[in-house]
LUMMI-965713 format. One record per atom (N, C-alpha, C): x, y, z; atom name; residue number from 1. Coordinates in nm, 2 decimals. Example, Ala and Ser with C-alpha at 12.3 -4.5 7.8 and 13.67 -1.06 7.14 Angstrom:
2
R      xx      yy      zz  site  pos
R    1.32   -0.57    0.78     N    1
R    1.23   -0.45    0.78    CA    1
R    1.32   -0.33    0.78     C    1
R    1.28   -0.22    0.71     N    2
R    1.37   -0.11    0.71    CA    2
R    1.29    0.00    0.79     C    2
end
This chain:
154
R      xx      yy      zz  site  pos
R   10.30    7.69   13.20     N    1
R   10.32    7.75   13.07    CA    1
R   10.20    7.74   12.99     C    1
R   10.16    7.84   12.92     N    2
R   10.04    7.84   12.84    CA    2
R   10.06    7.77   12.71     C    2
R    9.97    7.68   12.67     N    3
R    9.99    7.61   12.54    CA    3
R    9.91    7.69   12.43     C    3
R    9.96    7.67   12.31     N    4
R    9.90    7.73   12.19    CA    4
R    9.77    7.67   12.17     C    4
R    9.66    7.75   12.14     N    5
R    9.53    7.70   12.12    CA    5
R    9.53    7.62   11.99     C    5
R    9.44    7.52   11.98     N    6
R    9.42    7.45   11.86    CA    6
R    9.38    7.54   11.75     C    6
R    9.39    7.51   11.62     N    7
R    9.34    7.60   11.52    CA    7
R    9.19    7.63   11.53     C    7
R    9.11    7.53   11.57     N    8
R    8.97    7.54   11.59    CA    8
R    8.94    7.64   11.71     C    8
R    9.01    7.62   11.82     N    9
R    8.99    7.71   11.93    CA    9
R    9.03    7.86   11.89     C    9
R    9.13    7.87   11.82     N   10
R    9.18    8.01   11.77    CA   10
R    9.07    8.07   11.68     C   10
R    9.02    7.99   11.59     N   11
R    8.92    8.03   11.49    CA   11
R    8.79    8.08   11.56     C   11
R    8.75    8.00   11.66     N   12
R    8.63    8.03   11.74    CA   12
R    8.65    8.16   11.82     C   12
R    8.77    8.17   11.87     N   13
R    8.80    8.30   11.94    CA   13
R    8.80    8.42   11.85     C   13
R    8.85    8.40   11.73     N   14
R    8.84    8.51   11.63    CA   14
R    8.69    8.54   11.60     C   14
R    8.61    8.44   11.58     N   15
R    8.47    8.46   11.55    CA   15
R    8.39    8.52   11.66     C   15
R    8.44    8.50   11.79     N   16
R    8.37    8.56   11.90    CA   16
R    8.38    8.71   11.90     C   16
R    8.47    8.76   11.83     N   17
R    8.50    8.91   11.82    CA   17
R    8.43    8.97   11.70     C   17
R    8.43    8.90   11.59     N   18
R    8.38    8.96   11.46    CA   18
R    8.35    8.85   11.36     C   18
R    8.28    8.89   11.26     N   19
R    8.25    8.79   11.15    CA   19
R    8.37    8.79   11.05     C   19
R    8.39    8.68   10.99     N   20
R    8.50    8.66   10.89    CA   20
R    8.45    8.60   10.76     C   20
R    8.52    8.62   10.65     N   21
R    8.50    8.55   10.53    CA   21
R    8.59    8.42   10.54     C   21
R    8.57    8.33   10.45     N   22
R    8.66    8.21   10.45    CA   22
R    8.80    8.26   10.43     C   22
R    8.82    8.35   10.33     N   23
R    8.96    8.40   10.31    CA   23
R    9.02    8.47   10.42     C   23
R    8.93    8.55   10.49     N   24
R    8.98    8.63   10.60    CA   24
R    9.02    8.54   10.72     C   24
R    8.94    8.43   10.74     N   25
R    8.98    8.34   10.85    CA   25
R    9.11    8.26   10.81     C   25
R    9.12    8.23   10.69     N   26
R    9.24    8.16   10.64    CA   26
R    9.36    8.25   10.67     C   26
R    9.35    8.38   10.63     N   27
R    9.46    8.47   10.66    CA   27
R    9.49    8.49   10.80     C   27
R    9.39    8.50   10.89     N   28
R    9.41    8.52   11.03    CA   28
R    9.48    8.40   11.09     C   28
R    9.44    8.28   11.05     N   29
R    9.50    8.16   11.11    CA   29
R    9.64    8.14   11.06     C   29
R    9.66    8.18   10.93     N   30
R    9.80    8.17   10.88    CA   30
R    9.89    8.26   10.95     C   30
R    9.84    8.38   10.99     N   31
R    9.92    8.47   11.06    CA   31
R    9.96    8.42   11.20     C   31
R    9.87    8.33   11.25     N   32
R    9.90    8.27   11.39    CA   32
R   10.00    8.15   11.37     C   32
R   10.03    8.11   11.25     N   33
R   10.13    8.01   11.24    CA   33
R   10.08    7.86   11.22     C   33
R    9.95    7.85   11.19     N   34
R    9.89    7.71   11.16    CA   34
R    9.93    7.67   11.02     C   34
R    9.93    7.54   11.01     N   35
R    9.96    7.48   10.87    CA   35
R    9.85    7.50   10.78     C   35
R    9.87    7.49   10.65     N   36
R    9.77    7.50   10.55    CA   36
R    9.67    7.39   10.56     C   36
R    9.71    7.27   10.60     N   37
R    9.61    7.16   10.62    CA   37
R    9.52    7.18   10.74     C   37
R    9.58    7.22   10.85     N   38
R    9.50    7.25   10.97    CA   38
R    9.40    7.36   10.93     C   38
R    9.44    7.46   10.86     N   39
R    9.35    7.57   10.83    CA   39
R    9.24    7.53   10.74     C   39
R    9.27    7.45   10.64     N   40
R    9.17    7.40   10.55    CA   40
R    9.06    7.32   10.62     C   40
R    9.11    7.23   10.71     N   41
R    9.01    7.15   10.78    CA   41
R    8.92    7.24   10.87     C   41
R    8.98    7.34   10.94     N   42
R    8.90    7.43   11.02    CA   42
R    8.80    7.51   10.94     C   42
R    8.85    7.56   10.83     N   43
R    8.76    7.65   10.75    CA   43
R    8.65    7.56   10.69     C   43
R    8.68    7.44   10.65     N   44
R    8.57    7.35   10.60    CA   44
R    8.46    7.32   10.71     C   44
R    8.51    7.29   10.82     N   45
R    8.42    7.26   10.93    CA   45
R    8.33    7.38   10.97     C   45
R    8.40    7.50   10.98     N   46
R    8.32    7.62   11.02    CA   46
R    8.22    7.66   10.91     C   46
R    8.26    7.63   10.79     N   47
R    8.16    7.65   10.67    CA   47
R    8.05    7.56   10.68     C   47
R    8.08    7.43   10.70     N   48
R    7.97    7.33   10.72    CA   48
R    7.87    7.36   10.83     C   48
R    7.93    7.41   10.94     N   49
R    7.85    7.45   11.06    CA   49
R    7.78    7.58   11.04     C   49
R    7.81    7.65   10.94     N   50
R    7.74    7.78   10.91    CA   50
R    7.81    7.90   10.98     C   50
R    7.92    7.88   11.04     N   51
R    7.99    7.99   11.11    CA   51
R    8.06    8.08   11.01     C   51
R    8.10    8.02   10.90     N   52
R    8.16    8.10   10.79    CA   52
R    8.07    8.09   10.67     C   52
R    8.02    8.21   10.63     N   53
R    7.93    8.21   10.52    CA   53
R    7.95    8.34   10.45     C   53
R    8.02    8.33   10.33     N   54
R    8.06    8.46   10.26    CA   54
R    7.94    8.53   10.21     C   54
R    7.83    8.47   10.17     N   55
R    7.71    8.53   10.12    CA   55
R    7.65    8.61   10.24     C   55
R    7.63    8.55   10.35     N   56
R    7.57    8.62   10.47    CA   56
R    7.66    8.73   10.52     C   56
R    7.79    8.71   10.51     N   57
R    7.89    8.82   10.55    CA   57
R    7.86    8.94   10.45     C   57
R    7.86    8.91   10.32     N   58
R    7.84    9.02   10.22    CA   58
R    7.71    9.09   10.25     C   58
R    7.60    9.02   10.27     N   59
R    7.47    9.08   10.29    CA   59
R    7.47    9.17   10.42     C   59
R    7.53    9.12   10.52     N   60
R    7.54    9.20   10.65    CA   60
R    7.62    9.33   10.63     C   60
R    7.74    9.31   10.56     N   61
R    7.82    9.43   10.53    CA   61
R    7.76    9.53   10.44     C   61
R    7.68    9.48   10.34     N   62
R    7.61    9.58   10.25    CA   62
R    7.51    9.66   10.33     C   62
R    7.44    9.59   10.42     N   63
R    7.33    9.66   10.50    CA   63
R    7.40    9.76   10.59     C   63
R    7.51    9.72   10.66     N   64
R    7.57    9.81   10.75    CA   64
R    7.63    9.93   10.68     C   64
R    7.70    9.91   10.57     N   65
R    7.77   10.02   10.50    CA   65
R    7.67   10.11   10.43     C   65
R    7.56   10.05   10.38     N   66
R    7.45   10.13   10.32    CA   66
R    7.39   10.22   10.42     C   66
R    7.37   10.18   10.54     N   67
R    7.32   10.26   10.65    CA   67
R    7.42   10.38   10.68     C   67
R    7.55   10.35   10.66     N   68
R    7.65   10.46   10.68    CA   68
R    7.66   10.55   10.56     C   68
R    7.58   10.53   10.46     N   69
R    7.58   10.62   10.35    CA   69
R    7.69   10.60   10.25     C   69
R    7.74   10.47   10.24     N   70
R    7.85   10.44   10.15    CA   70
R    7.79   10.40   10.01     C   70
R    7.88   10.43    9.91     N   71
R    7.84   10.40    9.77    CA   71
R    7.85   10.25    9.74     C   71
R    7.79   10.21    9.63     N   72
R    7.80   10.07    9.59    CA   72
R    7.95   10.04    9.56     C   72
R    8.02   10.13    9.49     N   73
R    8.16   10.10    9.46    CA   73
R    8.24   10.09    9.59     C   73
R    8.22   10.17    9.69     N   74
R    8.29   10.16    9.81    CA   74
R    8.27   10.02    9.88     C   74
R    8.14    9.98    9.88     N   75
R    8.11    9.85    9.93    CA   75
R    8.17    9.74    9.86     C   75
R    8.16    9.75    9.72     N   76
R    8.22    9.64    9.64    CA   76
R    8.37    9.63    9.67     C   76
R    8.44    9.74    9.68     N   77
R    8.58    9.73    9.71    CA   77
R    8.61    9.67    9.85     C   77
R    8.53    9.71    9.95     N   78
R    8.54    9.66   10.09    CA   78
R    8.52    9.51   10.09     C   78
R    8.42    9.46   10.01     N   79
R    8.40    9.31   10.01    CA   79
R    8.51    9.24    9.93     C   79
R    8.56    9.30    9.83     N   80
R    8.67    9.24    9.75    CA   80
R    8.79    9.23    9.84     C   80
R    8.82    9.33    9.92     N   81
R    8.93    9.33   10.01    CA   81
R    8.91    9.22   10.12     C   81
R    8.79    9.19   10.16     N   82
R    8.76    9.09   10.26    CA   82
R    8.77    8.95   10.20     C   82
R    8.78    8.94   10.07     N   83
R    8.79    8.81   10.01    CA   83
R    8.66    8.74    9.96     C   83
R    8.56    8.82    9.95     N   84
R    8.43    8.77    9.90    CA   84
R    8.44    8.75    9.75     C   84
R    8.39    8.64    9.70     N   85
R    8.40    8.61    9.55    CA   85
R    8.32    8.72    9.48     C   85
R    8.37    8.76    9.36     N   86
R    8.31    8.86    9.28    CA   86
R    8.16    8.83    9.24     C   86
R    8.13    8.70    9.22     N   87
R    7.99    8.66    9.18    CA   87
R    7.90    8.68    9.30     C   87
R    7.94    8.66    9.42     N   88
R    7.86    8.68    9.54    CA   88
R    7.84    8.83    9.56     C   88
R    7.95    8.91    9.54     N   89
R    7.94    9.05    9.56    CA   89
R    7.84    9.11    9.46     C   89
R    7.85    9.07    9.33     N   90
R    7.76    9.13    9.23    CA   90
R    7.61    9.09    9.27     C   90
R    7.59    8.97    9.30     N   91
R    7.45    8.92    9.33    CA   91
R    7.39    8.99    9.45     C   91
R    7.47    9.00    9.56     N   92
R    7.42    9.06    9.68    CA   92
R    7.40    9.21    9.67     C   92
R    7.49    9.28    9.60     N   93
R    7.48    9.42    9.58    CA   93
R    7.35    9.45    9.49     C   93
R    7.33    9.37    9.39     N   94
R    7.21    9.40    9.31    CA   94
R    7.08    9.37    9.39     C   94
R    7.09    9.27    9.47     N   95
R    6.97    9.23    9.55    CA   95
R    6.94    9.33    9.66     C   95
R    7.05    9.37    9.73     N   96
R    7.03    9.45    9.85    CA   96
R    7.05    9.60    9.84     C   96
R    7.11    9.64    9.73     N   97
R    7.14    9.79    9.71    CA   97
R    7.13    9.83    9.57     C   97
R    7.01    9.84    9.52     N   98
R    6.99    9.88    9.38    CA   98
R    7.03   10.02    9.35     C   98
R    7.06   10.05    9.23     N   99
R    7.11   10.18    9.19    CA   99
R    7.03   10.29    9.23     C   99
R    6.89   10.28    9.23     N  100
R    6.80   10.38    9.28    CA  100
R    6.83   10.42    9.42     C  100
R    6.86   10.32    9.50     N  101
R    6.88   10.35    9.65    CA  101
R    7.02   10.43    9.66     C  101
R    7.11   10.40    9.58     N  102
R    7.24   10.47    9.58    CA  102
R    7.22   10.62    9.54     C  102
R    7.13   10.64    9.45     N  103
R    7.09   10.78    9.41    CA  103
R    7.03   10.85    9.52     C  103
R    6.94   10.79    9.60     N  104
R    6.88   10.85    9.72    CA  104
R    6.98   10.89    9.82     C  104
R    7.08   10.80    9.84     N  105
R    7.19   10.83    9.94    CA  105
R    7.27   10.95    9.89     C  105
R    7.30   10.95    9.76     N  106
R    7.38   11.06    9.71    CA  106
R    7.31   11.19    9.72     C  106
R    7.18   11.19    9.70     N  107
R    7.10   11.31    9.71    CA  107
R    7.09   11.36    9.86     C  107
R    7.09   11.26    9.95     N  108
R    7.09   11.30   10.09    CA  108
R    7.23   11.37   10.13     C  108
R    7.34   11.31   10.07     N  109
R    7.47   11.38   10.10    CA  109
R    7.47   11.52   10.04     C  109
R    7.41   11.53    9.92     N  110
R    7.41   11.66    9.85    CA  110
R    7.33   11.76    9.93     C  110
R    7.22   11.72    9.99     N  111
R    7.13   11.80   10.07    CA  111
R    7.21   11.85   10.19     C  111
R    7.28   11.76   10.26     N  112
R    7.37   11.80   10.37    CA  112
R    7.46   11.92   10.33     C  112
R    7.53   11.90   10.22     N  113
R    7.62   12.00   10.17    CA  113
R    7.55   12.13   10.15     C  113
R    7.43   12.13   10.09     N  114
R    7.35   12.25   10.06    CA  114
R    7.31   12.32   10.19     C  114
R    7.27   12.24   10.29     N  115
R    7.23   12.30   10.42    CA  115
R    7.34   12.37   10.49     C  115
R    7.46   12.33   10.47     N  116
R    7.57   12.40   10.53    CA  116
R    7.59   12.54   10.48     C  116
R    7.54   12.56   10.35     N  117
R    7.56   12.69   10.29    CA  117
R    7.46   12.80   10.34     C  117
R    7.35   12.75   10.41     N  118
R    7.25   12.84   10.46    CA  118
R    7.19   12.93   10.36     C  118
R    7.16   12.87   10.24     N  119
R    7.09   12.95   10.14    CA  119
R    7.18   13.02   10.04     C  119
R    7.31   13.04   10.06     N  120
R    7.39   13.11    9.97    CA  120
R    7.44   13.01    9.86     C  120
R    7.49   13.07    9.75     N  121
R    7.54   12.99    9.64    CA  121
R    7.68   12.94    9.67     C  121
R    7.71   12.82    9.64     N  122
R    7.84   12.77    9.67    CA  122
R    7.95   12.83    9.58     C  122
R    8.07   12.85    9.64     N  123
R    8.18   12.90    9.56    CA  123
R    8.23   12.78    9.47     C  123
R    8.31   12.82    9.38     N  124
R    8.37   12.72    9.29    CA  124
R    8.46   12.62    9.37     C  124
R    8.53   12.67    9.47     N  125
R    8.61   12.59    9.55    CA  125
R    8.53   12.49    9.63     C  125
R    8.42   12.54    9.69     N  126
R    8.33   12.45    9.76    CA  126
R    8.27   12.34    9.67     C  126
R    8.23   12.38    9.55     N  127
R    8.18   12.28    9.46    CA  127
R    8.28   12.17    9.42     C  127
R    8.40   12.22    9.40     N  128
R    8.51   12.12    9.37    CA  128
R    8.54   12.03    9.49     C  128
R    8.53   12.08    9.61     N  129
R    8.55   12.00    9.73    CA  129
R    8.44   11.90    9.75     C  129
R    8.32   11.93    9.72     N  130
R    8.21   11.84    9.73    CA  130
R    8.22   11.73    9.63     C  130
R    8.26   11.77    9.50     N  131
R    8.27   11.67    9.40    CA  131
R    8.38   11.57    9.44     C  131
R    8.49   11.62    9.48     N  132
R    8.60   11.53    9.52    CA  132
R    8.56   11.43    9.63     C  132
R    8.49   11.49    9.73     N  133
R    8.44   11.40    9.84    CA  133
R    8.35   11.29    9.79     C  133
R    8.25   11.33    9.71     N  134
R    8.16   11.23    9.66    CA  134
R    8.22   11.13    9.57     C  134
R    8.31   11.18    9.48     N  135
R    8.38   11.08    9.39    CA  135
R    8.47   10.99    9.47     C  135
R    8.54   11.04    9.57     N  136
R    8.63   10.96    9.65    CA  136
R    8.55   10.86    9.73     C  136
R    8.43   10.89    9.76     N  137
R    8.34   10.80    9.84    CA  137
R    8.29   10.69    9.74     C  137
R    8.32   10.70    9.61     N  138
R    8.28   10.59    9.52    CA  138
R    8.15   10.62    9.44     C  138
R    8.09   10.73    9.46     N  139
R    7.97   10.76    9.38    CA  139
R    8.01   10.78    9.24     C  139
R    7.92   10.73    9.14     N  140
R    7.95   10.75    9.00    CA  140
R    7.96   10.89    8.96     C  140
R    8.06   10.92    8.87     N  141
R    8.08   11.06    8.82    CA  141
R    7.96   11.11    8.75     C  141
R    7.88   11.03    8.68     N  142
R    7.76   11.07    8.61    CA  142
R    7.66   11.12    8.72     C  142
R    7.64   11.05    8.82     N  143
R    7.55   11.09    8.93    CA  143
R    7.59   11.22    9.00     C  143
R    7.72   11.23    9.02     N  144
R    7.77   11.36    9.09    CA  144
R    7.75   11.47    8.99     C  144
R    7.78   11.46    8.87     N  145
R    7.76   11.56    8.77    CA  145
R    7.61   11.60    8.76     C  145
R    7.52   11.50    8.77     N  146
R    7.37   11.53    8.77    CA  146
R    7.33   11.61    8.88     C  146
R    7.39   11.59    9.00     N  147
R    7.36   11.67    9.12    CA  147
R    7.40   11.82    9.09     C  147
R    7.52   11.84    9.03     N  148
R    7.56   11.97    9.00    CA  148
R    7.47   12.04    8.90     C  148
R    7.43   11.97    8.80     N  149
R    7.35   12.02    8.69    CA  149
R    7.21   12.06    8.75     C  149
R    7.15   11.97    8.83     N  150
R    7.02   12.00    8.90    CA  150
R    7.03   12.12    8.99     C  150
R    7.15   12.13    9.06     N  151
R    7.17   12.23    9.15    CA  151
R    7.17   12.37    9.08     C  151
R    7.24   12.37    8.96     N  152
R    7.25   12.49    8.88    CA  152
R    7.11   12.54    8.83     C  152
R    7.03   12.44    8.80     N  153
R    6.90   12.46    8.74    CA  153
R    6.80   12.53    8.84     C  153
R    6.83   12.50    8.97     N  154
R    6.73   12.55    9.07    CA  154
R    6.78   12.68    9.13     C  154
end
């Protein structure tokens, strides 16, 4: 008969597959039925050993999602959902993903949309679709509006 792994064995098995925040690891171990005390001890040890580091997790996620062309708001929401503290999120986003960089990414998205038109003017419906897509991706409405205004000027 197979015995249940210790909380530490289970945590290390989780970490062998992907990175976790402290809150994420706590939730995963809770789901497996470990006690609050067992979980607290494991999370403290893993943090001391450097296996759980919310700041490093946030920095890595920001870089990964930034390369995927995600907005700062999207990344902030993703990190909040993962359980990263708001102060860490704010610090890491300001450090690794300045507003100017988000503007460049938004312009790259806009350029892709324009290339699909092959030189013709967009219809009202297409413009609305683009705006919805960019806004739902978390780009600021002011920046999206600026793209439309710049596009009309050219």
